PLY file of the C-alpha trace (Angstrom):
ply
format ascii 1.0
element vertex 411
property float x
property float y
property float z
element edge 410
property int vertex1
property int vertex2
end_header
0.00 0.00 0.00
1.35 3.33 -1.00
1.97 5.99 1.57
-0.59 8.18 -0.09
-3.23 5.46 0.18
-2.40 4.83 3.86
-2.60 8.53 4.70
-5.97 8.77 3.01
-7.32 5.88 5.04
-6.03 7.33 8.31
-7.44 10.81 7.71
-10.74 9.68 6.24
-13.62 10.78 8.63
-16.38 8.78 6.99
-18.24 6.54 9.52
-17.06 8.40 12.62
-20.53 9.63 13.53
-21.76 6.23 14.71
-19.04 5.55 17.30
-19.21 9.17 18.54
-22.95 8.85 18.93
-22.53 5.59 20.80
-19.97 7.18 23.15
-22.24 10.15 23.80
-25.15 7.79 24.44
-23.04 5.82 26.90
-22.06 8.98 28.81
-25.60 10.29 28.89
-26.88 6.91 30.04
-24.36 6.88 32.89
-25.41 10.39 33.91
-29.08 9.43 33.74
-28.47 6.45 35.99
-26.49 8.62 38.45
-29.18 11.30 38.57
-31.80 8.61 38.98
-29.95 7.20 41.97
-29.48 10.67 43.46
-33.10 11.61 42.87
-34.20 8.54 44.79
-31.88 9.24 47.75
-32.20 13.04 47.97
-35.74 12.97 49.39
-34.55 10.56 52.06
-31.59 12.80 52.93
-33.79 15.92 52.96
-36.38 14.14 55.09
-33.70 13.05 57.55
-32.39 16.61 57.82
-35.93 17.86 58.36
-36.53 15.33 61.14
-33.25 16.22 62.86
-34.16 19.93 62.73
-37.62 19.14 64.08
-36.14 16.99 66.85
-33.81 19.83 67.86
-36.79 22.21 67.93
-38.64 19.70 70.12
-35.71 19.57 72.55
-35.58 23.36 72.69
-39.32 23.37 73.39
-38.58 21.13 76.37
-35.95 23.60 77.58
-38.42 26.47 77.24
-41.05 24.47 79.10
-38.64 23.95 82.00
-37.83 27.68 82.08
-41.54 28.52 82.13
-42.30 26.01 84.90
-39.49 27.35 87.10
-40.51 30.96 86.51
-44.17 30.23 87.33
-44.07 27.93 90.38
-47.65 28.69 91.44
-49.18 28.03 88.01
-50.65 24.68 87.03
-47.70 22.66 85.80
-45.18 24.94 87.50
-42.13 23.81 89.47
-41.65 24.91 93.06
-38.49 26.50 94.42
-36.73 24.73 96.05
-37.14 21.86 93.62
-39.48 19.12 94.90
-38.06 15.71 95.69
-39.05 13.68 93.78
-39.47 15.98 90.80
-43.00 15.54 89.38
-43.80 14.49 85.81
-43.19 15.56 83.14
-40.04 17.19 84.55
-38.51 13.88 85.63
-38.15 12.62 82.05
-40.85 9.97 82.48
-43.35 11.42 80.03
-43.18 12.23 76.33
-44.86 15.60 75.86
-46.22 15.65 72.31
-46.54 18.70 70.09
-48.88 19.11 67.15
-49.51 21.55 64.33
-52.63 21.69 62.19
-54.10 18.88 64.25
-51.22 16.53 63.39
-48.68 15.36 65.97
-45.18 16.03 64.67
-43.12 14.94 67.64
-42.46 15.49 71.32
-39.87 15.88 74.06
-38.81 14.43 77.37
-37.37 16.89 79.87
-35.48 16.28 83.11
-34.90 19.07 85.64
-32.46 18.56 88.52
-30.72 20.69 91.11
-27.38 22.17 90.12
-24.57 19.63 89.96
-22.26 22.50 90.98
-24.34 23.09 94.11
-25.67 26.56 93.19
-29.11 27.11 94.73
-30.16 29.52 91.98
-29.38 27.14 89.11
-31.15 24.13 87.62
-29.65 21.57 85.26
-31.91 20.58 82.36
-31.69 17.72 79.87
-34.24 17.85 77.03
-34.51 15.18 74.35
-36.62 15.89 71.28
-38.18 13.04 69.26
-39.75 12.95 65.78
-42.26 11.46 65.18
-42.12 9.71 68.59
-39.77 7.74 70.83
-41.17 4.27 70.25
-38.83 1.57 68.98
-41.19 0.65 66.11
-41.24 4.12 64.57
-39.70 4.19 61.11
-37.33 7.03 60.29
-37.45 8.54 63.77
-34.89 11.15 64.86
-33.89 12.58 68.21
-31.68 15.37 69.53
-30.39 15.81 73.08
-29.77 19.24 74.66
-28.08 19.87 77.98
-28.21 23.31 79.58
-28.31 25.21 82.86
-31.05 27.65 83.78
-30.31 30.39 86.28
-31.94 33.32 88.02
-30.58 36.05 90.24
-30.17 34.67 93.73
-32.37 36.17 96.44
-30.07 36.13 99.45
-32.83 36.35 102.09
-30.68 36.66 105.24
-32.66 36.94 108.50
-32.12 40.66 109.06
-32.86 44.17 107.84
-29.24 45.22 108.39
-26.77 42.34 107.97
-23.08 42.90 108.69
-20.01 40.72 108.72
-18.05 42.17 111.64
-18.99 45.04 113.95
-21.56 47.77 113.45
-22.07 51.13 115.13
-25.58 52.56 115.01
-26.12 56.06 116.31
-27.96 59.34 115.94
-31.69 58.99 115.30
-31.25 55.87 113.17
-34.11 53.41 112.83
-33.84 49.76 111.81
-37.21 48.04 111.79
-38.25 44.52 110.75
-41.66 44.46 112.41
-43.79 45.47 109.44
-43.16 42.53 107.10
-42.90 38.83 107.93
-43.89 37.55 104.48
-40.44 35.97 104.09
-40.20 34.98 107.73
-39.59 37.00 110.87
-36.33 38.94 110.63
-34.00 40.58 113.11
-33.38 44.30 113.04
-29.57 44.14 113.02
-27.50 40.97 112.75
-23.70 40.83 112.86
-20.92 38.31 113.20
-19.31 40.82 115.61
-20.95 43.24 118.01
-23.58 45.96 117.69
-22.81 49.30 119.34
-26.16 51.14 119.55
-25.77 54.74 120.71
-27.86 57.86 121.17
-31.53 57.54 120.28
-31.03 54.79 117.71
-33.95 52.33 117.57
-33.57 48.71 116.44
-36.61 46.48 116.19
-36.78 42.84 115.21
-39.95 40.89 114.46
-39.74 39.00 117.73
-43.30 39.58 118.81
-42.79 42.51 121.17
-42.17 46.21 120.81
-39.09 46.48 122.94
-36.07 47.93 121.19
-32.35 47.27 121.18
-32.82 43.95 122.96
-29.93 41.64 121.99
-30.42 37.88 121.78
-28.56 34.97 120.28
-30.78 34.24 117.27
-33.25 35.89 114.88
-35.80 37.43 114.97
-34.48 39.35 117.97
-33.91 43.10 117.73
-30.14 42.58 117.75
-28.19 39.38 117.02
-24.46 39.52 117.80
-21.76 36.93 117.17
-23.75 35.21 114.45
-21.96 32.16 113.09
-19.53 33.20 110.32
-20.17 30.18 108.10
-23.92 30.61 108.39
-23.52 34.28 107.55
-21.45 33.52 104.43
-24.14 31.12 103.19
-26.36 34.17 102.68
-23.76 36.13 100.68
-23.19 36.26 96.92
-20.66 33.77 95.57
-18.24 34.70 92.79
-20.52 32.81 90.42
-23.46 35.00 91.51
-21.39 38.17 91.13
-20.32 37.16 87.62
-23.94 36.67 86.60
-24.93 40.05 88.03
-22.09 41.93 86.37
-22.80 40.22 83.03
-26.41 41.37 83.22
-25.43 44.90 84.26
-23.14 45.14 81.24
-26.07 44.39 78.93
-28.11 47.13 80.62
-25.43 49.80 80.64
-25.37 49.84 84.47
-21.91 48.34 84.96
-19.20 50.56 86.45
-15.69 50.10 87.82
-13.48 51.64 90.47
-14.41 54.88 92.23
-17.92 56.09 91.36
-20.08 58.88 92.79
-23.82 58.94 92.15
-25.46 62.33 92.67
-27.56 64.88 90.82
-24.88 65.07 88.13
-24.47 61.29 87.73
-27.88 59.75 88.18
-28.88 56.17 88.86
-31.39 54.35 86.62
-33.65 51.70 88.12
-32.53 48.07 87.89
-29.33 46.28 88.85
-26.35 48.58 89.28
-23.03 46.75 89.60
-19.83 48.58 90.53
-16.81 46.33 90.07
-13.17 46.41 91.14
-10.75 48.44 89.03
-9.55 45.24 87.35
-12.96 43.65 86.87
-11.88 40.66 88.95
-13.69 39.48 92.06
-11.99 40.12 95.39
-9.51 37.44 96.47
-8.66 37.55 100.17
-5.98 34.87 100.37
-3.07 33.35 98.47
-0.64 34.91 96.02
-3.42 36.72 94.15
-4.81 38.59 97.16
-6.61 41.69 95.91
-5.12 44.94 97.25
-7.69 47.27 98.80
-6.66 49.93 96.26
-8.45 47.85 93.60
-11.74 47.67 95.54
-14.73 49.54 94.19
-15.47 52.71 96.17
-19.01 54.00 95.70
-20.54 57.16 97.15
-24.24 57.98 96.90
-25.30 61.46 97.93
-28.39 63.58 97.72
-31.18 62.35 95.48
-29.57 60.78 92.41
-32.44 58.53 91.22
-33.70 59.01 87.67
-37.14 57.65 88.63
-39.76 60.45 88.63
-40.67 59.52 92.20
-37.13 60.32 93.30
-36.79 56.78 94.69
-34.27 54.29 93.32
-35.80 50.86 92.59
-33.49 47.87 92.23
-30.25 46.42 93.57
-26.95 48.18 94.14
-24.11 45.65 94.24
-20.63 46.94 95.04
-17.46 44.86 94.76
-15.89 46.93 97.50
-17.07 49.75 99.78
-20.37 51.65 99.75
-21.04 55.06 101.34
-24.55 56.53 101.43
-25.03 60.17 102.47
-27.93 62.54 102.45
-31.56 62.35 101.43
-31.33 59.12 99.43
-34.35 56.84 99.10
-34.15 53.29 97.78
-36.64 50.50 97.31
-34.57 47.33 97.02
-31.29 45.92 98.28
-27.92 47.53 98.91
-25.08 45.02 99.00
-21.35 45.61 99.50
-18.61 43.01 99.40
-16.75 45.12 101.94
-18.11 47.70 104.40
-21.02 50.13 104.28
-21.37 53.60 105.75
-24.84 55.13 105.83
-25.53 58.67 107.07
-29.00 59.73 106.08
-30.86 63.00 106.49
-34.41 64.21 105.91
-36.62 61.59 104.27
-33.74 59.29 103.38
-34.55 55.63 103.88
-33.84 52.13 102.57
-36.99 50.07 102.13
-35.81 46.51 101.67
-32.47 45.33 103.02
-28.86 46.41 103.49
-26.01 43.88 103.55
-22.27 44.26 104.20
-20.20 41.13 103.71
-17.07 42.92 104.94
-14.81 40.53 103.11
-11.55 42.16 104.25
-11.95 44.21 107.46
-13.14 41.66 110.01
-11.02 42.61 113.04
-13.00 43.40 116.18
-11.78 47.00 116.47
-13.03 47.97 113.00
-16.28 49.87 112.78
-17.62 48.22 109.65
-20.96 49.94 109.20
-21.69 53.37 110.60
-25.36 54.33 110.58
-25.64 57.82 111.99
-27.89 60.80 111.49
-31.43 60.05 110.34
-30.66 56.72 108.70
-33.65 54.42 108.29
-33.72 50.81 107.13
-37.23 49.35 106.92
-37.28 45.65 106.07
-39.49 44.69 103.12
-39.16 41.27 101.52
-40.73 42.09 98.15
-38.58 45.18 97.75
-35.40 43.28 98.69
-36.26 40.43 96.32
-37.52 42.26 93.24
-36.18 45.79 93.63
-39.69 47.15 93.25
-40.20 45.02 90.14
-36.96 46.04 88.42
-34.92 42.91 89.20
-35.82 40.06 86.78
-37.32 37.01 88.49
-37.44 34.70 85.48
-35.20 31.68 84.89
-32.99 32.14 81.85
-30.31 30.22 80.01
-26.92 30.52 81.69
-24.35 31.81 79.24
-22.09 29.10 77.82
-24.12 26.21 79.23
-26.08 25.19 76.10
-24.79 21.93 74.60
-26.01 19.50 71.97
-24.71 16.21 73.32
-24.79 12.57 72.20
-26.70 9.99 74.16
-24.77 8.67 77.16
0 1
1 2
2 3
3 4
4 5
5 6
6 7
7 8
8 9
9 10
10 11
11 12
12 13
13 14
14 15
15 16
16 17
17 18
18 19
19 20
20 21
21 22
22 23
23 24
24 25
25 26
26 27
27 28
28 29
29 30
30 31
31 32
32 33
33 34
34 35
35 36
36 37
37 38
38 39
39 40
40 41
41 42
42 43
43 44
44 45
45 46
46 47
47 48
48 49
49 50
50 51
51 52
52 53
53 54
54 55
55 56
56 57
57 58
58 59
59 60
60 61
61 62
62 63
63 64
64 65
65 66
66 67
67 68
68 69
69 70
70 71
71 72
72 73
73 74
74 75
75 76
76 77
77 78
78 79
79 80
80 81
81 82
82 83
83 84
84 85
85 86
86 87
87 88
88 89
89 90
90 91
91 92
92 93
93 94
94 95
95 96
96 97
97 98
98 99
99 100
100 101
101 102
102 103
103 104
104 105
105 106
106 107
107 108
108 109
109 110
110 111
111 112
112 113
113 114
114 115
115 116
116 117
117 118
118 119
119 120
120 121
121 122
122 123
123 124
124 125
125 126
126 127
127 128
128 129
129 130
130 131
131 132
132 133
133 134
134 135
135 136
136 137
137 138
138 139
139 140
140 141
141 142
142 143
143 144
144 145
145 146
146 147
147 148
148 149
149 150
150 151
151 152
152 153
153 154
154 155
155 156
156 157
157 158
158 159
159 160
160 161
161 162
162 163
163 164
164 165
165 166
166 167
167 168
168 169
169 170
170 171
171 172
172 173
173 174
174 175
175 176
176 177
177 178
178 179
179 180
180 181
181 182
182 183
183 184
184 185
185 186
186 187
187 188
188 189
189 190
190 191
191 192
192 193
193 194
194 195
195 196
196 197
197 198
198 199
199 200
200 201
201 202
202 203
203 204
204 205
205 206
206 207
207 208
208 209
209 210
210 211
211 212
212 213
213 214
214 215
215 216
216 217
217 218
218 219
219 220
220 221
221 222
222 223
223 224
224 225
225 226
226 227
227 228
228 229
229 230
230 231
231 232
232 233
233 234
234 235
235 236
236 237
237 238
238 239
239 240
240 241
241 242
242 243
243 244
244 245
245 246
246 247
247 248
248 249
249 250
250 251
251 252
252 253
253 254
254 255
255 256
256 257
257 258
258 259
259 260
260 261
261 262
262 263
263 264
264 265
265 266
266 267
267 268
268 269
269 270
270 271
271 272
272 273
273 274
274 275
275 276
276 277
277 278
278 279
279 280
280 281
281 282
282 283
283 284
284 285
285 286
286 287
287 288
288 289
289 290
290 291
291 292
292 293
293 294
294 295
295 296
296 297
297 298
298 299
299 300
300 301
301 302
302 303
303 304
304 305
305 306
306 307
307 308
308 309
309 310
310 311
311 312
312 313
313 314
314 315
315 316
316 317
317 318
318 319
319 320
320 321
321 322
322 323
323 324
324 325
325 326
326 327
327 328
328 329
329 330
330 331
331 332
332 333
333 334
334 335
335 336
336 337
337 338
338 339
339 340
340 341
341 342
342 343
343 344
344 345
345 346
346 347
347 348
348 349
349 350
350 351
351 352
352 353
353 354
354 355
355 356
356 357
357 358
358 359
359 360
360 361
361 362
362 363
363 364
364 365
365 366
366 367
367 368
368 369
369 370
370 371
371 372
372 373
373 374
374 375
375 376
376 377
377 378
378 379
379 380
380 381
381 382
382 383
383 384
384 385
385 386
386 387
387 388
388 389
389 390
390 391
391 392
392 393
393 394
394 395
395 396
396 397
397 398
398 399
399 400
400 401
401 402
402 403
403 404
404 405
405 406
406 407
407 408
408 409
409 410
């Protein structure tokens, strides 16, 4: 065969259409089979994703149900505080609570509420498991999601006193401390200290002990004066670092968080709610070890005159100071004043604290230290509702504790 003839045969394109068509048909057939397989599995995958999302929503519904029950203890289906033992259904995980839409049940949840594993009285641990369409073993295509979280609320300290002091207290002038008018949270003492009470001048101290004598010391509440109260028992009524962290985190969201030396007066007014004044570093006070907090870092708060922004001229809420608190002048408050260190209160005119005043006195606990000085026309009138809710400005609901929400596998 000549070279010319061979070249002609090699370059001749006649008959190429058939094999090209067959190759294209083969490729298209393979793609059709692949798409067919995918089209049959995609609905299953999408349905599985839908069920997982629904199961997660069911679990979150269980978490919301627990928060509602804790916030509404007196309602039908509510959970009492402290938590009952045993915990009633459905909050013990024994009952599947079903949810429906359009008359059709789409799934349900089991929820378990327990006391805090960390031992915090104002926290509840919650495990909620959502199921779609149900949790029976015969259900086809069922899905479930498990959520673990901690619910918390601001701790109501509720110590047995109108004025509560770690250490000594001097009460003078025409001061009045009175716990007789409100026993809704139990009968309270007028003044209670882990040290001694030095009542001078015309100061009047009344506890809810069933008589109208004044300044009568005894060993236990609800006497007018309780001295030498057990230190460990006293500390059980104080805020822990965990409680302080929760309060400062909330105050930051409300714009009521301050640090260091702060003066509240007519030029720097106080909004209602929770006011938190922190140390200069933002760290809680450490009283021992290599990281002992120097007193120069303590918060130092002065309240004078009438600094409330409320039209009534009365502050409603809590004032929490990570250090020292000084109150002077015609200041009126409906709530709780709490200082990690000492408190000085010198009122005049109509100045009064309706609620409760507490000084932990975390540093100055020596017997010669005058930790709280109530002179002038200082008045502390115990009121449980005011101390607990700050006149309605301290949230009482149970909410998700920051950083506690987890989607976890089954144990």
